[in-house]
C-alpha positions as CSV (number, residue, x, y, z in Angstrom):
1,M,0.0,0.0,0.0
2,K,1.3,3.4,-1.0
3,E,1.7,5.9,1.8
4,G,0.7,9.5,1.1
5,I,3.5,12.0,1.2
6,Q,2.8,15.2,3.1
7,L,3.6,18.1,0.7
8,P,5.8,20.8,2.2
9,T,4.2,24.1,3.3
10,I,6.0,27.4,3.5
11,V,4.5,30.1,5.8
12,V,5.8,33.6,5.2
13,V,5.9,35.9,8.2
14,G,7.2,39.5,8.5
15,D,6.6,43.2,8.9
16,Q,4.1,45.1,6.7
17,S,5.5,46.0,3.3
18,S,8.7,44.0,3.9
19,G,8.4,42.0,0.6
20,K,6.8,38.8,1.8
21,S,4.4,38.7,-1.2
22,S,7.3,39.4,-3.6
23,V,9.1,36.3,-2.4
24,L,6.1,34.2,-3.1
25,E,5.5,35.8,-6.4
26,S,8.9,34.6,-7.6
27,L,8.2,31.1,-6.5
28,A,4.7,30.8,-7.9
29,G,5.3,32.8,-11.1
30,I,2.2,34.9,-10.7
31,N,1.4,38.5,-9.7
32,L,0.0,39.3,-6.2
33,P,-1.6,42.6,-5.1
34,R,0.9,45.3,-4.4
35,G,0.8,48.8,-3.0
36,Q,1.5,51.1,0.0
37,G,0.4,50.0,3.5
38,I,-1.3,46.7,4.1
39,C,-1.7,44.7,0.9
40,T,-2.2,41.2,2.4
41,R,-5.2,41.5,4.7
42,V,-6.3,37.9,4.9
43,P,-4.2,34.6,5.0
44,L,-3.6,33.7,1.4
45,I,-3.0,30.0,0.9
46,M,-1.4,29.2,-2.4
47,R,-1.5,25.6,-3.5
48,L,0.9,25.0,-6.4
49,Q,0.4,21.9,-8.4
50,N,2.6,20.8,-11.2
51,H,0.3,20.1,-14.1
52,P,1.2,19.3,-17.7
53,C,-1.8,21.1,-19.2
54,P,-0.8,23.7,-21.8
55,D,-3.0,26.4,-20.2
56,P,-2.6,27.2,-16.5
57,E,-5.7,26.7,-14.3
58,L,-6.2,29.1,-11.5
59,Y,-9.2,29.5,-9.1
60,L,-10.0,31.0,-5.7
61,E,-11.8,29.3,-2.8
62,F,-13.3,31.3,0.1
63,N,-16.4,31.4,2.1
64,G,-17.7,28.3,0.3
65,K,-17.2,30.0,-3.1
66,H,-15.3,28.8,-6.1
67,V,-14.1,31.7,-8.4
68,E,-12.1,30.9,-11.6
69,T,-9.5,33.4,-12.8
70,D,-6.4,33.5,-15.0
71,E,-2.8,34.8,-14.7
72,D,-3.8,38.2,-16.2
73,N,-6.6,38.8,-13.8
74,V,-5.5,37.0,-10.6
75,T,-4.4,40.2,-8.9
76,F,-7.8,41.8,-9.4
77,A,-9.6,38.6,-8.3
78,I,-7.5,38.4,-5.1
79,S,-8.2,42.0,-4.3
80,S,-11.9,41.6,-4.9
81,A,-12.1,38.5,-2.7
82,T,-10.1,40.2,0.0
83,E,-12.5,43.1,0.1
84,E,-15.4,40.7,0.3
85,I,-13.8,38.9,3.2
86,A,-12.2,41.8,5.1
87,G,-14.1,44.8,3.9
88,H,-13.2,47.9,1.8
89,Q,-11.1,49.7,4.4
90,K,-7.8,48.5,6.0
91,G,-9.4,45.7,8.1
92,I,-7.7,42.4,8.5
93,S,-9.5,39.0,8.8
94,N,-8.3,35.6,9.8
95,T,-10.6,34.0,7.2
96,P,-8.3,32.3,4.7
97,L,-8.4,32.8,1.0
98,T,-7.1,29.8,-1.1
99,L,-5.6,30.2,-4.5
100,V,-5.0,27.0,-6.4
101,V,-2.5,27.2,-9.3
102,K,-2.2,24.2,-11.6
103,K,0.6,25.0,-13.9
104,D,3.4,23.3,-15.8
105,G,6.8,23.7,-14.1
106,V,5.8,24.8,-10.6
107,P,6.7,22.7,-7.6
108,D,4.0,20.8,-5.7
109,L,4.0,23.1,-2.8
110,T,1.7,25.0,-0.4
111,M,2.6,28.5,0.6
112,V,0.9,30.8,3.1
113,D,1.2,34.6,2.8
114,L,0.1,36.1,6.2
115,P,-0.8,39.7,6.8
116,G,2.2,41.8,7.9
117,I,3.0,42.2,11.5
118,T,2.0,45.6,12.9
119,R,4.8,47.2,14.9
120,L,4.2,48.7,18.3
121,H,5.1,52.2,17.1
122,N,2.5,52.1,14.3
123,N,-0.3,51.4,16.8
124,V,0.9,54.0,19.2
125,A,1.1,56.6,16.4
126,E,-2.4,55.7,15.3
127,L,-3.7,56.0,18.9
128,N,-2.1,59.4,19.2
129,K,-3.8,60.6,16.1
130,M,-7.2,59.8,17.5
131,P,-9.2,62.7,19.0
132,K,-8.6,63.5,22.6
133,V,-11.2,62.2,25.0
134,L,-13.1,65.4,26.1
135,S,-14.2,65.5,29.7
136,T,-15.3,69.1,30.1
137,V,-17.3,71.7,28.2
138,A,-14.2,73.9,28.1
139,E,-12.2,71.2,26.4
140,A,-15.1,70.6,24.0
141,M,-15.3,74.3,23.2
142,T,-11.6,74.5,22.5
143,A,-11.8,71.5,20.2
144,F,-14.7,73.1,18.4
145,M,-12.8,76.4,17.9
146,Q,-9.9,74.4,16.5
147,I,-12.2,72.7,14.1
148,M,-13.7,76.0,13.0
149,G,-10.3,77.6,12.6
150,S,-8.9,74.8,10.4
151,A,-12.2,74.6,8.4
152,K,-12.1,78.3,7.7
153,D,-8.5,78.1,6.5
154,S,-9.5,75.3,4.2
155,L,-12.4,77.3,2.8
156,R,-10.3,80.4,2.2
157,K,-7.9,78.3,0.2
158,I,-10.6,76.6,-1.8
159,L,-13.1,79.3,-2.4
160,L,-11.0,82.5,-2.3
161,R,-7.3,81.8,-3.0
162,G,-7.6,78.9,-5.4
163,E,-5.2,76.5,-3.5
164,Y,-6.2,72.9,-3.8
165,D,-3.4,71.1,-1.9
166,E,-6.0,69.5,0.5
167,Y,-8.1,68.1,-2.4
168,P,-5.6,67.7,-5.3
169,H,-7.5,65.1,-7.2
170,E,-11.1,66.2,-6.4
171,K,-11.9,68.8,-9.0
172,Q,-15.3,69.3,-7.5
173,M,-13.4,70.9,-4.5
174,H,-11.4,73.3,-6.7
175,G,-13.7,76.2,-5.9
176,T,-12.3,79.2,-7.8
177,A,-11.9,77.2,-11.0
178,R,-15.5,76.0,-10.7
179,F,-16.7,79.6,-10.1
180,V,-15.0,80.7,-13.3
181,E,-16.5,77.8,-15.2
182,M,-20.0,78.6,-13.9
183,L,-19.6,82.4,-14.7
184,D,-18.3,81.6,-18.2
185,R,-21.3,79.2,-18.8
186,F,-23.7,81.9,-17.6
187,A,-22.1,84.5,-19.9
188,N,-22.3,82.2,-22.9
189,E,-25.9,81.4,-22.2
190,L,-26.7,85.1,-22.2
191,R,-24.8,85.7,-25.4
192,M,-26.5,82.8,-27.1
193,D,-29.9,84.1,-26.2
194,A,-28.9,87.5,-27.6
195,E,-27.9,85.9,-30.9
196,T,-31.0,83.8,-31.2
197,G,-33.5,85.3,-33.6
198,K,-31.9,88.7,-33.6
199,N,-32.4,89.1,-37.4
200,S,-35.9,87.6,-37.7
201,S,-38.5,90.2,-38.5
202,F,-35.7,92.8,-38.7
203,L,-36.8,96.3,-37.5
204,M,-40.4,95.3,-37.3
205,E,-40.6,95.5,-33.5
206,E,-38.9,98.9,-33.6
207,I,-41.3,100.2,-36.3
208,S,-44.3,99.0,-34.4
209,L,-43.2,100.8,-31.2
210,L,-42.4,104.0,-33.1
211,E,-45.9,103.9,-34.6
212,E,-47.4,103.6,-31.1
213,A,-45.1,106.2,-29.6
214,K,-46.0,109.0,-32.0
215,G,-46.6,112.3,-30.5
216,I,-46.5,116.1,-31.1
217,R,-42.8,116.6,-31.1
218,L,-39.9,117.4,-33.5
219,P,-39.5,115.0,-36.4
220,N,-36.9,112.3,-36.3
221,F,-36.9,112.3,-32.5
222,I,-36.6,108.8,-31.0
223,P,-38.9,108.6,-28.0
224,R,-37.2,107.2,-24.9
225,T,-40.3,105.2,-24.1
226,A,-39.7,103.1,-27.2
227,F,-36.2,102.3,-26.1
228,L,-37.2,101.5,-22.6
229,T,-40.0,99.2,-23.8
230,I,-37.6,97.1,-25.9
231,L,-35.1,97.1,-23.0
232,H,-37.8,96.0,-20.5
233,K,-38.8,93.1,-22.8
234,K,-35.3,91.9,-23.5
235,V,-34.4,91.9,-19.8
236,E,-37.6,90.1,-18.9
237,D,-36.8,87.5,-21.5
238,I,-33.5,86.5,-19.9
239,S,-34.5,87.2,-16.3
240,C,-34.8,83.6,-15.3
241,K,-31.2,82.9,-16.1
242,P,-29.6,85.0,-13.3
243,F,-31.9,83.3,-10.7
244,K,-31.0,79.9,-12.0
245,F,-27.3,80.7,-12.0
246,M,-27.4,82.1,-8.5
247,G,-29.2,79.0,-7.2
248,E,-26.7,76.6,-8.8
249,L,-23.9,78.8,-7.4
250,W,-25.1,78.6,-3.8
251,D,-25.9,74.9,-4.1
252,Y,-22.2,74.3,-5.1
253,I,-21.0,76.5,-2.2
254,E,-23.1,74.5,0.2
255,L,-21.6,71.3,-1.1
256,V,-18.0,72.6,-0.6
257,V,-18.7,74.1,2.8
258,I,-20.4,70.9,4.2
259,T,-17.7,68.7,2.7
260,V,-14.9,70.7,4.4
261,L,-16.8,70.9,7.7
262,M,-17.5,67.1,7.7
263,D,-13.8,66.4,7.0
264,H,-12.6,68.6,9.8
265,S,-15.1,67.3,12.3
266,K,-14.9,63.6,11.4
267,N,-13.4,62.7,14.8
268,Y,-16.5,64.1,16.5
269,P,-19.5,62.4,14.9
270,P,-22.0,63.9,17.4
271,L,-20.9,67.4,16.3
272,Q,-21.3,66.7,12.6
273,A,-25.1,66.8,12.5
274,C,-25.1,70.2,14.3
275,M,-22.5,71.6,11.9
276,R,-24.3,70.3,8.9
277,R,-27.6,71.8,10.1
278,A,-26.0,75.2,10.9
279,A,-24.3,75.3,7.5
280,Q,-27.5,74.5,5.6
281,N,-29.4,77.1,7.6
282,L,-26.8,79.8,7.0
283,I,-26.4,79.1,3.3
284,G,-30.1,79.0,2.9
285,K,-30.4,82.5,4.3
286,M,-27.5,83.7,2.2
287,K,-29.1,82.2,-0.9
288,E,-32.4,83.9,-0.1
289,R,-30.6,87.3,0.2
290,A,-28.9,86.6,-3.1
291,M,-32.2,86.0,-4.8
292,I,-33.5,89.3,-3.5
293,R,-30.3,91.0,-4.8
294,V,-30.8,89.4,-8.2
295,T,-34.4,90.7,-8.3
296,D,-33.1,94.2,-7.6
297,I,-30.5,93.9,-10.3
298,I,-33.1,92.7,-12.9
299,E,-35.5,95.5,-12.0
300,M,-32.7,98.1,-12.2
301,E,-31.7,96.9,-15.7
302,K,-35.3,97.2,-16.9
303,L,-35.5,100.8,-15.9
304,T,-31.9,102.1,-16.6
305,D,-30.6,103.1,-20.0
306,Y,-27.2,104.4,-19.0
307,T,-23.6,103.5,-19.4
308,C,-20.3,105.3,-19.2
309,D,-18.6,102.6,-21.2
310,P,-17.1,104.2,-24.4
311,E,-17.6,101.0,-26.2
312,Y,-21.3,101.9,-26.5
313,I,-20.7,104.9,-28.7
314,S,-18.0,103.1,-30.6
315,E,-20.3,100.2,-31.4
316,W,-23.2,102.5,-32.3
317,N,-21.1,104.6,-34.7
318,Q,-19.7,101.4,-36.3
319,L,-23.2,99.9,-36.9
320,M,-24.7,103.2,-38.0
321,E,-22.2,103.2,-40.9
322,E,-24.3,100.4,-42.4
323,E,-27.5,102.6,-42.6
324,P,-26.8,103.9,-46.1
325,K,-26.3,100.3,-47.3
326,L,-29.7,99.3,-45.9
327,L,-31.5,102.3,-47.4
328,A,-29.9,101.8,-50.7
329,A,-30.9,98.1,-50.8
330,I,-34.5,99.1,-50.0
331,D,-34.6,101.8,-52.7
332,S,-32.8,99.6,-55.3
333,Y,-34.8,99.0,-58.5
334,K,-33.5,95.4,-58.3
335,N,-35.6,94.9,-55.2
336,P,-33.3,92.5,-53.4
337,S,-35.0,90.5,-50.6
338,T,-32.0,90.5,-48.3
339,V,-29.0,92.5,-47.5
340,S,-25.9,91.7,-45.5
341,L,-25.0,94.3,-42.9
342,E,-21.6,94.4,-41.1
343,G,-22.0,93.5,-37.4
344,I,-25.6,92.5,-37.9
345,G,-25.6,89.8,-40.6
346,E,-28.0,88.8,-43.3
347,V,-31.5,90.4,-42.9
348,E,-34.7,90.3,-44.9
349,I,-35.9,93.7,-46.2
350,D,-39.0,92.9,-48.3
351,S,-41.4,93.8,-45.6
352,L,-39.6,97.1,-44.8
353,R,-40.3,98.9,-48.0
354,Q,-43.8,99.9,-46.9
355,F,-42.3,101.7,-43.8
356,K,-39.7,103.9,-45.4
357,H,-40.8,106.9,-43.3
358,H,-39.8,105.0,-40.1
359,L,-36.7,103.2,-41.4
360,K,-34.0,105.7,-40.2
361,Q,-35.5,106.0,-36.7
362,A,-36.1,102.2,-36.5
363,F,-32.5,101.4,-37.6
364,D,-31.1,103.9,-35.1
365,L,-33.2,102.4,-32.3
366,K,-32.1,98.9,-33.3
367,V,-28.4,99.9,-33.4
368,R,-28.7,101.7,-30.0
369,M,-30.2,98.7,-28.4
370,T,-27.8,96.3,-30.0
371,S,-24.9,98.3,-28.7
372,Y,-26.4,98.8,-25.3
373,W,-27.5,95.2,-24.8
374,K,-23.9,94.0,-24.9
375,I,-23.2,96.4,-22.0
376,V,-26.2,95.1,-20.1
377,L,-25.1,91.4,-20.5
378,R,-21.5,92.1,-19.5
379,R,-22.7,94.2,-16.5
380,L,-25.0,91.3,-15.4
381,V,-22.1,88.8,-15.4
382,D,-19.7,91.3,-13.7
383,T,-22.3,92.1,-11.0
384,M,-22.8,88.4,-10.3
385,A,-19.0,87.8,-10.0
386,T,-18.4,90.7,-7.6
387,F,-21.5,89.8,-5.6
388,L,-20.3,86.2,-5.4
389,L,-16.8,87.1,-4.2
390,F,-18.0,89.5,-1.6
391,N,-20.5,87.1,-0.1
392,V,-18.1,84.2,0.0
393,Q,-15.8,86.5,1.9
394,V,-18.6,87.3,4.4
395,L,-19.6,83.6,4.6
396,V,-16.1,82.3,5.4
397,N,-14.7,85.2,7.5
398,K,-17.7,86.2,9.5
399,E,-21.1,84.6,9.3
400,M,-20.2,80.9,9.3
401,E,-18.5,80.9,12.7
402,V,-21.3,83.1,14.2
403,E,-24.0,80.7,12.9
404,M,-22.1,77.6,14.2
405,V,-21.6,79.1,17.6
406,N,-25.3,80.2,17.9
407,D,-26.4,76.7,16.8
408,L,-24.2,74.8,19.1
409,V,-24.3,76.9,22.3
410,G,-27.6,78.8,21.8
411,P,-30.8,78.2,23.7
412,H,-31.6,75.1,21.7
413,G,-28.1,73.9,20.9
414,D,-26.6,70.9,22.5
415,G,-23.6,70.3,20.1
416,I,-20.9,71.1,22.6
417,E,-22.3,68.8,25.3
418,R,-22.7,66.0,22.7
419,M,-19.0,66.3,21.9
420,L,-18.3,64.9,25.3
421,E,-20.0,61.7,24.2
422,E,-17.6,59.6,22.2
423,S,-19.2,57.6,19.4
424,P,-19.2,53.8,19.8
425,S,-17.1,53.2,16.7
426,V,-14.4,55.6,17.9
427,A,-14.5,54.2,21.4
428,N,-14.2,50.6,20.1
429,K,-11.3,51.6,17.9
430,R,-9.5,53.3,20.8
431,E,-10.0,50.2,23.1
432,K,-8.8,47.9,20.3
433,L,-5.7,49.9,19.8
434,K,-5.0,49.9,23.5
435,R,-5.4,46.2,23.7
436,S,-3.2,45.7,20.7
437,I,-0.5,47.9,22.2
438,K,-0.6,46.1,25.5
439,L,-0.3,42.7,23.7
440,L,2.6,43.9,21.5
441,R,4.4,45.2,24.6
442,E,3.9,41.9,26.4
443,S,5.1,40.1,23.3
444,A,8.1,42.2,23.1
445,D,8.9,41.6,26.7
446,I,8.6,37.8,26.2
447,V,10.8,37.9,23.1
448,A,13.4,40.0,25.0
449,T,13.4,37.4,27.9
450,I,13.8,34.5,25.5
451,I,16.7,36.3,23.7
452,H,18.3,37.1,27.1
453,R,18.1,33.5,28.2
454,A,19.4,32.2,25.0
455,A,22.4,34.6,25.2
456,A,23.0,33.6,28.8
457,N,23.0,29.9,27.9
458,A,25.4,30.5,25.1
459,D,27.7,32.3,27.5
460,L,27.6,29.3,29.9
461,E,28.5,26.9,27.1
């Protein structure tokens, strides 16, 4: 009767990131997960079997599952199985993961790759990084003010100075860049609206208004009411866009502010709900004030026909140079149906021939509005930009801290007292680290004693 031969088993033990997996890779001829920190988070049992098959056969066994893989995807398969066993964070599990490799040329061998040994100083450092246990309201208030100070510094960098070192890969948190993108998009939408249909029914709106604005006055006098009527209508047509822009802007600011506050208060979960509520309340109030301001801006633009921008006169003079071309085309015996005007484009003129007595005034009115409308749109964007920067300054440097303090220590606030209550997850982690540190110290003492005895015995011999 043949006796079974016990195959050799190699167990690799060592510190984290000391190259244990690399040694096994060279023996097995396959790739294992690599990276910074803890890569092997579960015991990985590799069973190598010399097999003459032309194509290697690889599969994983864990938790009663059988998962087939191949040499190209084995790293991903091991990582996925590890996450299923030990979770997505840095947790370690003693549940084994078995990798069977049937391949020509490998030795019949079982190898075990264990998670790296955590050194004492690593656990001590992690324990020291944990938030201090707060025992008094004064300590809690000090911790809160430190959180607010660091959060305000972060928000100044993100929303005001354009520094993104805290969130280098999260473009959503690159505040000033996102502000510029939103302003550019707003400006482009306004310009596109201005271009849409600008040459349809050319001059007919102006002629209609001039007909209704007739009065006993000097001839060729353009009534201001006609200009203001057109201006009012044009502003009304785009009035929804500034409100939409301002709403999106403050929604984005709220996202950034809450993200920063949550990141800086993550060690005090009971505080986070209070800070989130206070931030939402504050930004809600600032958003409401912003909408009132937008309403005022829109109403002012409807009523105001003024600018000191010299570009208005320059643009008006340039466009007025096209008037003779328009009048000549209308009077031409060839009766062209369209004419191309510099700065305006191709326009239809058939319907204008019956209103020759209003053409000069209508064209002048059109040109004045075209020139002035560019000023209005630019002014809207500039006003939004300056209003944004001013209010972000007020938010970060003044109102946020006041709102937080009022919410936490006001008549209905209990956030400071709740900071004294350590969350179960943090408390459990703290106790686990303390037990681990104690065990590691005891282990170090035992190893030191063994080494001392061995050295003493060697001296006696």
